[in-house]
Each structure stands twice: as C-alpha cells, then as structure tokens.
PyMOL CGO cylinders between C-alpha atoms (Angstrom):
from pymol import cmd
from pymol.cgo import CYLINDER

trace = [
    CYLINDER, 0.00, 0.00, 0.00, 2.87, 2.40, 0.78, 0.3, 1, 1, 1, 1, 1, 1,
    CYLINDER, 2.87, 2.40, 0.78, 4.36, 1.79, -2.68, 0.3, 1, 1, 1, 1, 1, 1,
    CYLINDER, 4.36, 1.79, -2.68, 1.01, 2.55, -4.34, 0.3, 1, 1, 1, 1, 1, 1,
    CYLINDER, 1.01, 2.55, -4.34, 0.72, 5.79, -2.39, 0.3, 1, 1, 1, 1, 1, 1,
    CYLINDER, 0.72, 5.79, -2.39, 4.24, 6.88, -3.42, 0.3, 1, 1, 1, 1, 1, 1,
    CYLINDER, 4.24, 6.88, -3.42, 3.49, 6.04, -7.04, 0.3, 1, 1, 1, 1, 1, 1,
    CYLINDER, 3.49, 6.04, -7.04, 0.25, 8.05, -6.84, 0.3, 1, 1, 1, 1, 1, 1,
    CYLINDER, 0.25, 8.05, -6.84, 2.09, 11.02, -5.33, 0.3, 1, 1, 1, 1, 1, 1,
    CYLINDER, 2.09, 11.02, -5.33, 4.58, 10.99, -8.23, 0.3, 1, 1, 1, 1, 1, 1,
    CYLINDER, 4.58, 10.99, -8.23, 1.90, 10.41, -10.88, 0.3, 1, 1, 1, 1, 1, 1,
    CYLINDER, 1.90, 10.41, -10.88, -0.49, 13.22, -9.86, 0.3, 1, 1, 1, 1, 1, 1,
    CYLINDER, -0.49, 13.22, -9.86, 1.91, 16.14, -10.58, 0.3, 1, 1, 1, 1, 1, 1,
    CYLINDER, 1.91, 16.14, -10.58, 2.90, 14.52, -13.89, 0.3, 1, 1, 1, 1, 1, 1,
    CYLINDER, 2.90, 14.52, -13.89, -0.77, 14.11, -14.76, 0.3, 1, 1, 1, 1, 1, 1,
    CYLINDER, -0.77, 14.11, -14.76, -1.48, 17.76, -13.85, 0.3, 1, 1, 1, 1, 1, 1,
    CYLINDER, -1.48, 17.76, -13.85, 1.45, 18.95, -15.97, 0.3, 1, 1, 1, 1, 1, 1,
    CYLINDER, 1.45, 18.95, -15.97, 0.37, 16.86, -18.95, 0.3, 1, 1, 1, 1, 1, 1,
    CYLINDER, 0.37, 16.86, -18.95, -3.22, 18.13, -18.70, 0.3, 1, 1, 1, 1, 1, 1,
    CYLINDER, -3.22, 18.13, -18.70, -2.07, 21.74, -18.43, 0.3, 1, 1, 1, 1, 1, 1,
    CYLINDER, -2.07, 21.74, -18.43, 0.22, 21.33, -21.45, 0.3, 1, 1, 1, 1, 1, 1,
    CYLINDER, 0.22, 21.33, -21.45, -2.58, 19.72, -23.46, 0.3, 1, 1, 1, 1, 1, 1,
    CYLINDER, -2.58, 19.72, -23.46, -5.07, 22.46, -22.58, 0.3, 1, 1, 1, 1, 1, 1,
    CYLINDER, -5.07, 22.46, -22.58, -2.55, 25.17, -23.43, 0.3, 1, 1, 1, 1, 1, 1,
    CYLINDER, -2.55, 25.17, -23.43, -1.87, 23.57, -26.80, 0.3, 1, 1, 1, 1, 1, 1,
    CYLINDER, -1.87, 23.57, -26.80, -5.59, 23.21, -27.52, 0.3, 1, 1, 1, 1, 1, 1,
    CYLINDER, -5.59, 23.21, -27.52, -6.31, 26.80, -26.52, 0.3, 1, 1, 1, 1, 1, 1,
    CYLINDER, -6.31, 26.80, -26.52, -3.49, 28.03, -28.74, 0.3, 1, 1, 1, 1, 1, 1,
    CYLINDER, -3.49, 28.03, -28.74, -4.79, 26.01, -31.69, 0.3, 1, 1, 1, 1, 1, 1,
    CYLINDER, -4.79, 26.01, -31.69, -8.36, 27.22, -31.25, 0.3, 1, 1, 1, 1, 1, 1,
    CYLINDER, -8.36, 27.22, -31.25, -7.25, 30.84, -30.81, 0.3, 1, 1, 1, 1, 1, 1,
    CYLINDER, -7.25, 30.84, -30.81, -5.10, 30.58, -33.92, 0.3, 1, 1, 1, 1, 1, 1,
    CYLINDER, -5.10, 30.58, -33.92, -7.97, 29.08, -35.92, 0.3, 1, 1, 1, 1, 1, 1,
    CYLINDER, -7.97, 29.08, -35.92, -10.41, 31.68, -34.59, 0.3, 1, 1, 1, 1, 1, 1,
    CYLINDER, -10.41, 31.68, -34.59, -8.01, 34.49, -35.49, 0.3, 1, 1, 1, 1, 1, 1,
    CYLINDER, -8.01, 34.49, -35.49, -7.63, 33.02, -38.98, 0.3, 1, 1, 1, 1, 1, 1,
    CYLINDER, -7.63, 33.02, -38.98, -11.42, 32.79, -39.36, 0.3, 1, 1, 1, 1, 1, 1,
    CYLINDER, -11.42, 32.79, -39.36, -11.84, 36.40, -38.25, 0.3, 1, 1, 1, 1, 1, 1,
    CYLINDER, -11.84, 36.40, -38.25, -9.14, 37.59, -40.67, 0.3, 1, 1, 1, 1, 1, 1,
    CYLINDER, -9.14, 37.59, -40.67, -10.67, 35.56, -43.50, 0.3, 1, 1, 1, 1, 1, 1,
    CYLINDER, -10.67, 35.56, -43.50, -14.09, 37.01, -42.74, 0.3, 1, 1, 1, 1, 1, 1,
    CYLINDER, -14.09, 37.01, -42.74, -12.69, 40.54, -42.66, 0.3, 1, 1, 1, 1, 1, 1,
    CYLINDER, -12.69, 40.54, -42.66, -10.94, 39.96, -46.00, 0.3, 1, 1, 1, 1, 1, 1,
    CYLINDER, -10.94, 39.96, -46.00, -14.16, 38.63, -47.52, 0.3, 1, 1, 1, 1, 1, 1,
    CYLINDER, -14.16, 38.63, -47.52, -16.11, 41.63, -46.21, 0.3, 1, 1, 1, 1, 1, 1,
    CYLINDER, -16.11, 41.63, -46.21, -13.58, 44.08, -47.59, 0.3, 1, 1, 1, 1, 1, 1,
    CYLINDER, -13.58, 44.08, -47.59, -13.62, 42.39, -51.00, 0.3, 1, 1, 1, 1, 1, 1,
    CYLINDER, -13.62, 42.39, -51.00, -17.42, 42.33, -50.99, 0.3, 1, 1, 1, 1, 1, 1,
    CYLINDER, -17.42, 42.33, -50.99, -17.66, 45.94, -49.90, 0.3, 1, 1, 1, 1, 1, 1,
    CYLINDER, -17.66, 45.94, -49.90, -15.29, 46.96, -52.70, 0.3, 1, 1, 1, 1, 1, 1,
    CYLINDER, -15.29, 46.96, -52.70, -17.31, 45.00, -55.29, 0.3, 1, 1, 1, 1, 1, 1,
    CYLINDER, -17.31, 45.00, -55.29, -20.62, 46.45, -54.09, 0.3, 1, 1, 1, 1, 1, 1,
    CYLINDER, -20.62, 46.45, -54.09, -19.18, 49.98, -54.09, 0.3, 1, 1, 1, 1, 1, 1,
    CYLINDER, -19.18, 49.98, -54.09, -17.91, 49.56, -57.66, 0.3, 1, 1, 1, 1, 1, 1,
    CYLINDER, -17.91, 49.56, -57.66, -21.22, 48.12, -58.81, 0.3, 1, 1, 1, 1, 1, 1,
    CYLINDER, -21.22, 48.12, -58.81, -23.17, 50.93, -57.14, 0.3, 1, 1, 1, 1, 1, 1,
    CYLINDER, -23.17, 50.93, -57.14, -20.86, 53.53, -58.66, 0.3, 1, 1, 1, 1, 1, 1,
    CYLINDER, -20.86, 53.53, -58.66, -21.32, 51.99, -62.11, 0.3, 1, 1, 1, 1, 1, 1,
    CYLINDER, -21.32, 51.99, -62.11, -25.10, 51.91, -61.59, 0.3, 1, 1, 1, 1, 1, 1,
    CYLINDER, -25.10, 51.91, -61.59, -25.13, 55.56, -60.55, 0.3, 1, 1, 1, 1, 1, 1,
    CYLINDER, -25.13, 55.56, -60.55, -23.64, 56.49, -63.91, 0.3, 1, 1, 1, 1, 1, 1,
    CYLINDER, -23.64, 56.49, -63.91, -26.73, 55.13, -65.64, 0.3, 1, 1, 1, 1, 1, 1,
    CYLINDER, -26.73, 55.13, -65.64, -29.50, 57.72, -65.39, 0.3, 1, 1, 1, 1, 1, 1,
    CYLINDER, -29.50, 57.72, -65.39, -32.36, 56.69, -63.13, 0.3, 1, 1, 1, 1, 1, 1,
    CYLINDER, -32.36, 56.69, -63.13, -30.55, 53.91, -61.25, 0.3, 1, 1, 1, 1, 1, 1,
    CYLINDER, -30.55, 53.91, -61.25, -29.35, 55.95, -58.26, 0.3, 1, 1, 1, 1, 1, 1,
    CYLINDER, -29.35, 55.95, -58.26, -32.05, 54.69, -55.90, 0.3, 1, 1, 1, 1, 1, 1,
    CYLINDER, -32.05, 54.69, -55.90, -31.74, 51.12, -57.14, 0.3, 1, 1, 1, 1, 1, 1,
    CYLINDER, -31.74, 51.12, -57.14, -27.95, 51.15, -56.66, 0.3, 1, 1, 1, 1, 1, 1,
    CYLINDER, -27.95, 51.15, -56.66, -28.24, 52.07, -52.98, 0.3, 1, 1, 1, 1, 1, 1,
    CYLINDER, -28.24, 52.07, -52.98, -30.33, 48.99, -52.15, 0.3, 1, 1, 1, 1, 1, 1,
    CYLINDER, -30.33, 48.99, -52.15, -27.59, 46.34, -52.69, 0.3, 1, 1, 1, 1, 1, 1,
    CYLINDER, -27.59, 46.34, -52.69, -25.14, 48.43, -50.71, 0.3, 1, 1, 1, 1, 1, 1,
    CYLINDER, -25.14, 48.43, -50.71, -27.55, 48.75, -47.77, 0.3, 1, 1, 1, 1, 1, 1,
    CYLINDER, -27.55, 48.75, -47.77, -28.33, 45.02, -47.97, 0.3, 1, 1, 1, 1, 1, 1,
    CYLINDER, -28.33, 45.02, -47.97, -24.63, 44.19, -47.97, 0.3, 1, 1, 1, 1, 1, 1,
    CYLINDER, -24.63, 44.19, -47.97, -23.98, 46.43, -44.97, 0.3, 1, 1, 1, 1, 1, 1,
    CYLINDER, -23.98, 46.43, -44.97, -26.81, 44.71, -43.05, 0.3, 1, 1, 1, 1, 1, 1,
    CYLINDER, -26.81, 44.71, -43.05, -25.22, 41.34, -43.85, 0.3, 1, 1, 1, 1, 1, 1,
    CYLINDER, -25.22, 41.34, -43.85, -21.81, 42.59, -42.71, 0.3, 1, 1, 1, 1, 1, 1,
    CYLINDER, -21.81, 42.59, -42.71, -23.27, 43.87, -39.45, 0.3, 1, 1, 1, 1, 1, 1,
    CYLINDER, -23.27, 43.87, -39.45, -24.97, 40.50, -38.89, 0.3, 1, 1, 1, 1, 1, 1,
    CYLINDER, -24.97, 40.50, -38.89, -21.72, 38.71, -39.69, 0.3, 1, 1, 1, 1, 1, 1,
    CYLINDER, -21.72, 38.71, -39.69, -19.78, 40.85, -37.22, 0.3, 1, 1, 1, 1, 1, 1,
    CYLINDER, -19.78, 40.85, -37.22, -22.26, 40.02, -34.47, 0.3, 1, 1, 1, 1, 1, 1,
    CYLINDER, -22.26, 40.02, -34.47, -21.99, 36.33, -35.36, 0.3, 1, 1, 1, 1, 1, 1,
    CYLINDER, -21.99, 36.33, -35.36, -18.16, 36.38, -35.31, 0.3, 1, 1, 1, 1, 1, 1,
    CYLINDER, -18.16, 36.38, -35.31, -18.12, 38.04, -31.87, 0.3, 1, 1, 1, 1, 1, 1,
    CYLINDER, -18.12, 38.04, -31.87, -20.58, 35.43, -30.66, 0.3, 1, 1, 1, 1, 1, 1,
    CYLINDER, -20.58, 35.43, -30.66, -18.40, 32.68, -32.13, 0.3, 1, 1, 1, 1, 1, 1,
    CYLINDER, -18.40, 32.68, -32.13, -15.38, 33.98, -30.22, 0.3, 1, 1, 1, 1, 1, 1,
    CYLINDER, -15.38, 33.98, -30.22, -17.42, 34.12, -27.02, 0.3, 1, 1, 1, 1, 1, 1,
    CYLINDER, -17.42, 34.12, -27.02, -18.68, 30.59, -27.65, 0.3, 1, 1, 1, 1, 1, 1,
    CYLINDER, -18.68, 30.59, -27.65, -15.09, 29.31, -28.02, 0.3, 1, 1, 1, 1, 1, 1,
    CYLINDER, -15.09, 29.31, -28.02, -14.19, 30.84, -24.66, 0.3, 1, 1, 1, 1, 1, 1,
    CYLINDER, -14.19, 30.84, -24.66, -17.27, 29.30, -23.09, 0.3, 1, 1, 1, 1, 1, 1,
    CYLINDER, -17.27, 29.30, -23.09, -16.41, 25.86, -24.50, 0.3, 1, 1, 1, 1, 1, 1,
    CYLINDER, -16.41, 25.86, -24.50, -12.88, 26.06, -23.08, 0.3, 1, 1, 1, 1, 1, 1,
    CYLINDER, -12.88, 26.06, -23.08, -14.19, 27.06, -19.68, 0.3, 1, 1, 1, 1, 1, 1,
    CYLINDER, -14.19, 27.06, -19.68, -16.48, 24.02, -19.73, 0.3, 1, 1, 1, 1, 1, 1,
    CYLINDER, -16.48, 24.02, -19.73, -13.64, 21.74, -20.88, 0.3, 1, 1, 1, 1, 1, 1,
    CYLINDER, -13.64, 21.74, -20.88, -11.32, 23.06, -18.16, 0.3, 1, 1, 1, 1, 1, 1,
    CYLINDER, -11.32, 23.06, -18.16, -14.01, 22.50, -15.52, 0.3, 1, 1, 1, 1, 1, 1,
    CYLINDER, -14.01, 22.50, -15.52, -14.67, 18.94, -16.74, 0.3, 1, 1, 1, 1, 1, 1,
    CYLINDER, -14.67, 18.94, -16.74, -10.98, 18.08, -16.83, 0.3, 1, 1, 1, 1, 1, 1,
    CYLINDER, -10.98, 18.08, -16.83, -10.46, 19.54, -13.36, 0.3, 1, 1, 1, 1, 1, 1,
    CYLINDER, -10.46, 19.54, -13.36, -13.35, 17.43, -12.04, 0.3, 1, 1, 1, 1, 1, 1,
    CYLINDER, -13.35, 17.43, -12.04, -11.85, 14.35, -13.69, 0.3, 1, 1, 1, 1, 1, 1,
    CYLINDER, -11.85, 14.35, -13.69, -8.41, 15.00, -12.23, 0.3, 1, 1, 1, 1, 1, 1,
    CYLINDER, -8.41, 15.00, -12.23, -9.83, 15.61, -8.76, 0.3, 1, 1, 1, 1, 1, 1,
    CYLINDER, -9.83, 15.61, -8.76, -11.78, 12.38, -9.03, 0.3, 1, 1, 1, 1, 1, 1,
    CYLINDER, -11.78, 12.38, -9.03, -8.67, 10.48, -10.10, 0.3, 1, 1, 1, 1, 1, 1,
    CYLINDER, -8.67, 10.48, -10.10, -6.75, 11.91, -7.17, 0.3, 1, 1, 1, 1, 1, 1,
    CYLINDER, -6.75, 11.91, -7.17, -9.55, 10.94, -4.80, 0.3, 1, 1, 1, 1, 1, 1,
    CYLINDER, -9.55, 10.94, -4.80, -9.70, 7.44, -6.28, 0.3, 1, 1, 1, 1, 1, 1,
    CYLINDER, -9.70, 7.44, -6.28, -5.96, 7.03, -5.84, 0.3, 1, 1, 1, 1, 1, 1,
    CYLINDER, -5.96, 7.03, -5.84, -6.39, 7.94, -2.18, 0.3, 1, 1, 1, 1, 1, 1,
    CYLINDER, -6.39, 7.94, -2.18, -9.47, 5.76, -1.56, 0.3, 1, 1, 1, 1, 1, 1,
    CYLINDER, -9.47, 5.76, -1.56, -9.05, 3.50, 1.43, 0.3, 1, 1, 1, 1, 1, 1,
    CYLINDER, -9.05, 3.50, 1.43, -11.66, 0.95, 0.38, 0.3, 1, 1, 1, 1, 1, 1,
    CYLINDER, -11.66, 0.95, 0.38, -13.51, -0.34, -2.64, 0.3, 1, 1, 1, 1, 1, 1,
    CYLINDER, -13.51, -0.34, -2.64, -16.76, 1.13, -1.22, 0.3, 1, 1, 1, 1, 1, 1,
    CYLINDER, -16.76, 1.13, -1.22, -15.16, 4.57, -0.92, 0.3, 1, 1, 1, 1, 1, 1,
    CYLINDER, -15.16, 4.57, -0.92, -13.91, 4.31, -4.53, 0.3, 1, 1, 1, 1, 1, 1,
    CYLINDER, -13.91, 4.31, -4.53, -17.43, 3.41, -5.72, 0.3, 1, 1, 1, 1, 1, 1,
    CYLINDER, -17.43, 3.41, -5.72, -18.89, 6.39, -3.84, 0.3, 1, 1, 1, 1, 1, 1,
    CYLINDER, -18.89, 6.39, -3.84, -16.29, 8.72, -5.33, 0.3, 1, 1, 1, 1, 1, 1,
    CYLINDER, -16.29, 8.72, -5.33, -17.06, 7.42, -8.83, 0.3, 1, 1, 1, 1, 1, 1,
    CYLINDER, -17.06, 7.42, -8.83, -20.82, 7.75, -8.27, 0.3, 1, 1, 1, 1, 1, 1,
    CYLINDER, -20.82, 7.75, -8.27, -20.36, 11.34, -7.13, 0.3, 1, 1, 1, 1, 1, 1,
    CYLINDER, -20.36, 11.34, -7.13, -18.30, 12.06, -10.23, 0.3, 1, 1, 1, 1, 1, 1,
    CYLINDER, -18.30, 12.06, -10.23, -20.95, 10.58, -12.53, 0.3, 1, 1, 1, 1, 1, 1,
    CYLINDER, -20.95, 10.58, -12.53, -23.73, 12.56, -10.83, 0.3, 1, 1, 1, 1, 1, 1,
    CYLINDER, -23.73, 12.56, -10.83, -21.76, 15.80, -10.99, 0.3, 1, 1, 1, 1, 1, 1,
    CYLINDER, -21.76, 15.80, -10.99, -20.89, 15.12, -14.64, 0.3, 1, 1, 1, 1, 1, 1,
    CYLINDER, -20.89, 15.12, -14.64, -24.51, 14.58, -15.57, 0.3, 1, 1, 1, 1, 1, 1,
    CYLINDER, -24.51, 14.58, -15.57, -25.57, 17.74, -13.73, 0.3, 1, 1, 1, 1, 1, 1,
    CYLINDER, -25.57, 17.74, -13.73, -22.85, 19.65, -15.59, 0.3, 1, 1, 1, 1, 1, 1,
    CYLINDER, -22.85, 19.65, -15.59, -23.96, 18.27, -18.96, 0.3, 1, 1, 1, 1, 1, 1,
    CYLINDER, -23.96, 18.27, -18.96, -27.48, 19.56, -18.36, 0.3, 1, 1, 1, 1, 1, 1,
    CYLINDER, -27.48, 19.56, -18.36, -26.48, 22.99, -17.05, 0.3, 1, 1, 1, 1, 1, 1,
    CYLINDER, -26.48, 22.99, -17.05, -23.67, 23.49, -19.60, 0.3, 1, 1, 1, 1, 1, 1,
    CYLINDER, -23.67, 23.49, -19.60, -25.99, 22.41, -22.43, 0.3, 1, 1, 1, 1, 1, 1,
    CYLINDER, -25.99, 22.41, -22.43, -28.59, 24.96, -21.34, 0.3, 1, 1, 1, 1, 1, 1,
    CYLINDER, -28.59, 24.96, -21.34, -25.92, 27.65, -21.13, 0.3, 1, 1, 1, 1, 1, 1,
    CYLINDER, -25.92, 27.65, -21.13, -24.55, 26.85, -24.60, 0.3, 1, 1, 1, 1, 1, 1,
    CYLINDER, -24.55, 26.85, -24.60, -28.05, 26.78, -26.07, 0.3, 1, 1, 1, 1, 1, 1,
    CYLINDER, -28.05, 26.78, -26.07, -28.81, 30.14, -24.49, 0.3, 1, 1, 1, 1, 1, 1,
    CYLINDER, -28.81, 30.14, -24.49, -25.59, 31.63, -25.88, 0.3, 1, 1, 1, 1, 1, 1,
    CYLINDER, -25.59, 31.63, -25.88, -26.37, 30.48, -29.43, 0.3, 1, 1, 1, 1, 1, 1,
    CYLINDER, -26.37, 30.48, -29.43, -29.96, 31.72, -29.22, 0.3, 1, 1, 1, 1, 1, 1,
    CYLINDER, -29.96, 31.72, -29.22, -28.68, 35.12, -28.12, 0.3, 1, 1, 1, 1, 1, 1,
    CYLINDER, -28.68, 35.12, -28.12, -26.13, 35.21, -30.96, 0.3, 1, 1, 1, 1, 1, 1,
    CYLINDER, -26.13, 35.21, -30.96, -28.74, 34.16, -33.53, 0.3, 1, 1, 1, 1, 1, 1,
    CYLINDER, -28.74, 34.16, -33.53, -31.22, 36.76, -32.29, 0.3, 1, 1, 1, 1, 1, 1,
    CYLINDER, -31.22, 36.76, -32.29, -28.65, 39.56, -32.27, 0.3, 1, 1, 1, 1, 1, 1,
    CYLINDER, -28.65, 39.56, -32.27, -27.21, 38.55, -35.66, 0.3, 1, 1, 1, 1, 1, 1,
    CYLINDER, -27.21, 38.55, -35.66, -30.70, 38.55, -37.19, 0.3, 1, 1, 1, 1, 1, 1,
    CYLINDER, -30.70, 38.55, -37.19, -31.53, 42.07, -36.02, 0.3, 1, 1, 1, 1, 1, 1,
    CYLINDER, -31.53, 42.07, -36.02, -29.62, 44.00, -38.73, 0.3, 1, 1, 1, 1, 1, 1,
    CYLINDER, -29.62, 44.00, -38.73, -31.23, 41.88, -41.44, 0.3, 1, 1, 1, 1, 1, 1,
    CYLINDER, -31.23, 41.88, -41.44, -34.66, 42.31, -39.83, 0.3, 1, 1, 1, 1, 1, 1,
    CYLINDER, -34.66, 42.31, -39.83, -34.18, 46.08, -39.73, 0.3, 1, 1, 1, 1, 1, 1,
    CYLINDER, -34.18, 46.08, -39.73, -33.15, 46.08, -43.38, 0.3, 1, 1, 1, 1, 1, 1,
    CYLINDER, -33.15, 46.08, -43.38, -36.19, 44.05, -44.42, 0.3, 1, 1, 1, 1, 1, 1,
    CYLINDER, -36.19, 44.05, -44.42, -38.40, 46.42, -42.44, 0.3, 1, 1, 1, 1, 1, 1,
    CYLINDER, -38.40, 46.42, -42.44, -36.79, 49.44, -44.15, 0.3, 1, 1, 1, 1, 1, 1,
    CYLINDER, -36.79, 49.44, -44.15, -37.35, 47.93, -47.61, 0.3, 1, 1, 1, 1, 1, 1,
    CYLINDER, -37.35, 47.93, -47.61, -41.00, 47.10, -46.83, 0.3, 1, 1, 1, 1, 1, 1,
    CYLINDER, -41.00, 47.10, -46.83, -41.59, 50.59, -45.41, 0.3, 1, 1, 1, 1, 1, 1,
    CYLINDER, -41.59, 50.59, -45.41, -39.96, 52.17, -48.47, 0.3, 1, 1, 1, 1, 1, 1,
    CYLINDER, -39.96, 52.17, -48.47, -42.06, 50.07, -50.85, 0.3, 1, 1, 1, 1, 1, 1,
    CYLINDER, -42.06, 50.07, -50.85, -45.24, 50.89, -48.94, 0.3, 1, 1, 1, 1, 1, 1,
    CYLINDER, -45.24, 50.89, -48.94, -44.54, 54.62, -48.98, 0.3, 1, 1, 1, 1, 1, 1,
    CYLINDER, -44.54, 54.62, -48.98, -43.87, 54.54, -52.74, 0.3, 1, 1, 1, 1, 1, 1,
    CYLINDER, -43.87, 54.54, -52.74, -47.10, 52.60, -53.35, 0.3, 1, 1, 1, 1, 1, 1,
    CYLINDER, -47.10, 52.60, -53.35, -49.16, 55.11, -51.35, 0.3, 1, 1, 1, 1, 1, 1,
]
cmd.load_cgo(trace, "trace")
C-alpha cells in the first residue's frame, strides 16, 4: 500500500502537468484558428464591400438607377453587421467551450486523485458515483448555457437583417401610397 501511495504522489503532478500542457496547446490552436477565421471574414467583407461599391458607382452612372444602386449596398452592410455580431458570438462561444472543458478536466483530475487515495472499494465506488452525478448535472447545465448563448447570438445577428427588411418594406409601402 505504501508503494502505491508513493506512485500516486509521483503520478499526480505529472498528470497535472500533462493536462495543463494539453489544454494550453488546444487553446493556442483554437485561438489561432479563430483568429484566422476572423481575418478571413474581414478579407471577404472588404472584398465584398469593394465589389458592391464599384457596382453601385457603375449603376449611378446610368440615369435613373441611383435609388436602385443604394439597395444592394444597404443590404450588404446589413449582412456585414450581422456577420460581425456572429463572429463576436463565435469567439465568445469558443471561450465558453474552453471554460467548460477546463471544468470537466479539473473534475476528472480531482476524481482520479480521490480514487488514488481511496481506502476501500466502497469509498472508490462512492467517489465514482459522485463524479458521474456531478458530470450529468454539468452536462445539463452546460448544455442549457450553450443553447442560451447560441440563441442570443442568432437573435442579435438577425436584427440588422430584420431592420433592413423592415426598411425595404416601409420604403415600398410609402412609394405605393
């Protein structure tokens, strides 16, 4: 039993170091990928904005198309605004997912440490049962939190498009009257 305890004491710090290194590597990879996605999105928006501006400018040169040319530009800007909201939400979601992962890993490590120190089979079973219960509770609460985050992002990202649709309908109604 003394040998097992010494082995456990040596293993726990190694396990903690390995988990920390793995989480750091994962966070770096996700941050790098998120940064690349944001830069790609910004590049796409800039290219799109330039294309819409050129098209609108060309349309303005044709007599009578001034009002028509403004519509695609306003639509594009609404889409860009929605995309910006979505990208910020995506970044927030990544942070939320890492917080959940860290919490789950910490619970797992604490459970492993407790299991290594269990004095009886019954105590080990109780520790494992507690871990399973806590894990299930976390799945439910974390799932609700993630769902709530995505609903908020979707609602906020849809607002610029909704405003644009409303503006177009209002414009059309005023012209028809």
